[in-house]
N, C-alpha and C positions, 0 to 999 in steps of 0.2 A: 829536482829538489822541491820538497813540499814543506809548507809551514802550517802550524796548527793555529786555529783561530780561537780566541777566548770567547766562546758563546756564539749565538746565531749571527749570521752575517747581516750587515746593514741592508743588503738587498732584500732579504727575507722580511726584515722589519718594515721597510718601505712598501713592499708588496702587500703585506698584511694590512698595513694602514690604508693603502690606496684602495684595496678591494672593499674593506669595511666602510670606508668613507664614501665611496661611490654609491654603495647601497643606501647610506643615510641621505645623500643628496637626492637620489631617485625617490625616496619617500617624501622628503619635504617639498620637492618639485612636483609631487603627485603623479609621477610616472607609475609608481606602485602605491597602493592604498594600505596604510597601516591600520590595524584593528583599533577600535575605540574612537573617541571624539577626535576631531581634527586639531592637532597641536600647533598648526601653523597660523591659526587665526590671531594669536597674540602679535605676530609680526605683521600680517596683512591688514589687520584692523586696528589693534591697540597701538602698536609701535608706529604704524603709519599715521594714525591720528595725532599722536604726540609729535611726530616729525613735522606735520603741517603747522602745529602751534609753535614749536621751537624755531622753525624757519623765520618766524616773525620777530624773533629776538626776545621772547619771553617764555617762561616756564608755564606748563598747564596748571595754573593755580586753582582753577575751578574743578579739576578732575581728581577725585579722591583716590583713584587708582595709581596716580603718580606718587610713588612712595620711595623714590631713589634720590641719593645725593646728587649735587649739581653736575658732576662730571659724567653722569649717565647720559646727559644730553649728547656727549661726543659719540657714544655707541649708537644712540638712536638716529643721529644725523649722519653716521658713517656711510650709509648706502649712497649718499650724494657723491661719494668718490667714484662710483661706477654709474654715471648718468646714462649709459647705453643699455642698462638693464632696468626692469621695473623694480620698485622698492623691495618687495619680498625676495625676489631672486638675487638682488644685490646683497641683501642682508645674509642670505644663506651662503653665498660665495665668500663673504667676509668672515663668517663663522668658520667655514671650511679652512680659510687661510690662517685664522687664529689657532685652530686645531693643529695645523701643520707647524706653526711657530712653536707650540708647546712640544711637539715631537722633536723638533730640531734642538730646542733647549735641553730636553731630557737626554737626547742622544749625546750632546756635548757634555752634559754633567756626568753621564755614566760612561764616558769614553774609555780609552785604553790606558789611562793613568793608573798607577797602583791604588788598590783599594776601591776602585770604581766598578760599577756593575751595570749591565744593560737591562736589568730587571725593571728599572723605573720606566724606561721607554716602552717595554712590553706591557707594563701595567696600564699605561695610557692607551696603547693600541687596543688592548682587550677590553678595558673598562668602558670607554666611551660608547661603542656600539651596543653594549649591553643595556644602555639607558634608552636606546631607540632614538627616533628623530627629534625628540624634545631638545636634545643637546644643541641642534642647529637652529631651533626655533626660539631660543632665548639668548640674551647677550652674556650669560654667565661664562661661556667658553672664552669670550674676549677678556673678561676680568681675570679669569684663571690664567690666561697667557701672561698678563702683566704680573700677577702674583708669583707664578713660577719663575719668571725672569728675575724678580726681586730675590727669591731664595737662591737661585743659581748664582747671582752676583754675590750674595752672602757675605761671609767674613772677609773675603779679599777686597771687596769694594763696598764698604759700609755706607758711604754717601750715596752711591748709586742705588744700593739696596733700599735705603731710606726714602730716596726720591721716588722710586717706583712704588714703594709701599704707600706713600702719601697719595700718589695718583690713583692707585688701585682702590684705596679706601674711599676716595671721592667718587669712584665708579659704583661701588656697592658695599661700603662700610666694613664687611667682614674682614678684608685684608689687613685692617689695623692689627689684627691678632697675630700677624706675621712677626710683629715686634716682641712677642712674648719671650722669645729666646735670644733677642739681640742684646749683646753685652757692651757694645761700643756706643758711646754717646753720640758719635757722629751719625750713626744710623737714625737714632731718635730725632736728632736735630734736623737732619735732612728731610725726614718725613714730616715733621712739624712745619718747616719752612715751605715745603712743596704744597702741603695741604692748605696752609694758611694763605699762600699766594694765590692758589686756584680759587679758594673761597672768596677772597677779595675781588678777584677778576669777575667771577660770576655774579657776586652781589652788586657790583658796580655797573655791570653791563646788561644783565638780564633780570628783570623783575620776577619775584617769586622763587628765587633760588633755594630758599629753605622752607617753602610751604610743605614739603614732604614730611617734615618732622611731626606736624599735627596729624597728618593722615596715617603715619606709621604708628603713632601712639594709640590711635583709636581702633586698631585691628583687634580681632578676637581670636578664638581658637580654630585653626584650620583643620579640616577633616582628616588630613594625613599626619598630623603631629602626634607626638607621644601622648600628650594630655587628652587628645581626642579619643583615645582608646577607652578612657573612662566614660565619655559621653556615648560612644558607640554601644558600650555594654549597658549603659543606663537606658538606652532606647529599647533594649530587649525586655526591660522590666517596667515599661510603661511611662518612661520620662517623656514629657510632652514638648520637648524642644524640636527645632526644625533645622534643616540645612538649606542655606541660601547663599547666593553670590553676594558677597559683602566686602566692600573695600578691595575689590579686585581679586578676591579668592573665595573658594567655596568653604564657608565657615559654619560652625554651629551657633545658633542663636536660641536663647531661651533661659529658663531658670538654672542658676548655678554655673552657667558658662563663665561668668566673671570670676568665680572661685577657682575654676580650673585654669583660667588665664593668669590669675594672680599666683597660683602655685607654680606655673611655668616660669614666671618672672622670678619667683623665689629660688627655683632651682638654678636659674641663670646666675643669680647673685651668689649662690653656693659655689657654682663653677668658677666664678670670678675670684671668690675668696680662696678656693683651692689653688688657683693659678698664682695668686699673690703669695700664698704660703709657700708654694713650690719655689717661686723666684727668690724669696728671702732665704730659703733653706739650701738651695742648689749651690754646689761648690765646684763641681766638675763639668766644665763646658768644653765639649769637643767640637770638631768640625761638623758633626752630625746633629748637634743639639738644636741649632737654629731651625732646621726643617722639622725635626721631631716635635719641638715645642709648638711650632705653628700648627702642625697636623693635629696634635692633641688638643690645643685650644679651640680650633675650629670644630673638631668633633664634639667637644663638650658643649659648646654654644649651639651647635646644630641640634643635638638631641634634646636640649632643654628649651628650645625655641617654641613659640606658639605656632610656628609655621615650619613644616618640613616639606618643601616642594621638591619634585623629582630632580630639578636642575641643581639643587644644592649638592647632590652627589658628584657633580662635575668638579666642584671645589675640592671635595675630599679625594677624588681619584687623582687630581693634579698634585695635591700636597703629598699624598701617599707615594706617588711616583717619584717625587723629588727625594723623599726619604730612602726609597729603594735604590737610588743611584749610588749609594754607598754600601759596600759589602758588609760593613759592621753594623748596619742599622738594626735597631731593636724593634722596629715597627712592622716587621714582616707579618705577624699574626693579625694585628689591627688592619693592615692593608688588605689581607686576604678576606677578612670579615666585611670590609667595605666593598670589595669586589663581589663577594657573594650577595650583598644587598642590592647590587645593580639589577640583575635579572628579575628579582622580586619586585623592585621598584617599577620596572617597565610593565609588569603584570598588573600592579595596582593602579598605575597611570601610564598610558591611557587605556590599556586593554580591558580591564575590568573596573574602571573607575565608577561606572554606574552601580556596581555592587558595593563599592566603598561608600558612596553617597547614601545608598539605601541601608547601610549597616548590615548587609547579609553576612552569614557565616564565612562565605568565601572572601568577601571584601575585608572583613575584620581580621580574618586569619592571615591574609597577605600583609596587612598593616602590622599585625603583631609580630610576624616573622621579620619583616623589613626593619621595623623600629627596634626589635630585640637584637638583631645583628649590629645595628648602629650603637646601641647602648653597650653591648659587649665590647665593640671596638673602642668606644670612648674610655670605658673603665680599664681595659687592658692597656691602652696607650698611656693613660695617666699613671698606672702602676709602673710600667716599664720606664717611662720618662723619669719618675721619681727615683727608682732604683739605680738608674744610670748616672744620675747627677747629684744626688744627695748622699752625704756620708753614711756609711753602713750602719752606724749605731742609732740612726734616726728612723723610726718605723715609717713604712710607706702607707699613708692613708688613702682611701678612695675619696673622691670628691665629696660625697655625702657625709663624710666623717672628718672633714678637715679641721673643724673647730676643736675636736677632741685632742688633736695632736699638735696644735699650734704652739703650746708651751714647750713641748719636748723638741719640736723642730727648730725653735729659736735658740736652743741652748748650744754652746760651742761643742764641736766634735773633739 
């Protein structure tokens, strides 16, 4: 007697994950050499330097490259859990385990229950290796694991979801956007209590816990961001700005850079306004809404940011994967667009990053394609989220036109 399986077997999933992650480990451990600049120096040099300072019980207040909220110290200190390995190797192993944790969560969320799908787990399996070894050379995969756990807890366990969100937000800020679609006050309260308690602990026990706020404020326009495309183009027409390592990232410096940076902040404000308008207008909240709202919110703030680092796509892959764990998700097309952006991202960094820095046609073309895919994903996700949650007689605005529709969106259906 035979039985039919609903989709690929777990063994195939785990095999595909294991093979691709083994390759990533071999790259970060330098058994194989990946094209382009060495992406592991952030761990072996920068993170290791922070680790030595954090071990003394203080934050690196004099280091402008420390631009992370206080719980990031937990990620940087985590290799101490594996004292039998050197710092970099221990970090890579922990990133590998965080990757496995995400797969386990997605497999559970997309299990055999009605309405669930294994597509989310496969999205994670396929998307991460397309970004190359950078994934294991940054702590973003650890933050993503906590964020995915929060969304999987979701509506069934709002307090747990809120607590995990509060922790994740103090690891790297962006997970606060997971609350965009939360409708239960218990989730918001738990997030606030958790974040507040952790802030108090760090402020009382480790000097310099909030020095990162000034360092983050002073950042400029990074060469891979959406706004940077304007400056790349300006270089072709004689603009005399330059590209330098500034505040821990490769940024444009020179005339009118502040205008581009202010424009990016303005677009982020527009994105926030659209999210607020959506939240006030939304009436239909289903079991899929929490993850879809989080995915949309992070997409909007990613594309409008002054910085779009390659590891940011790890967040988007994880959130898109949670959305795809439900068969009725409306985020399939935005998820596919994010997935398509992954191989382009690994080409612009690290493979041809020198071309990006030099603003060559190849480098700018890769950036234009990658950022274009992310913008398309963000606008598509916003439109689909609006249509799935807002009454049908209210028109669906794109984020850039939210103000024009605010009066109609506020009217009763």
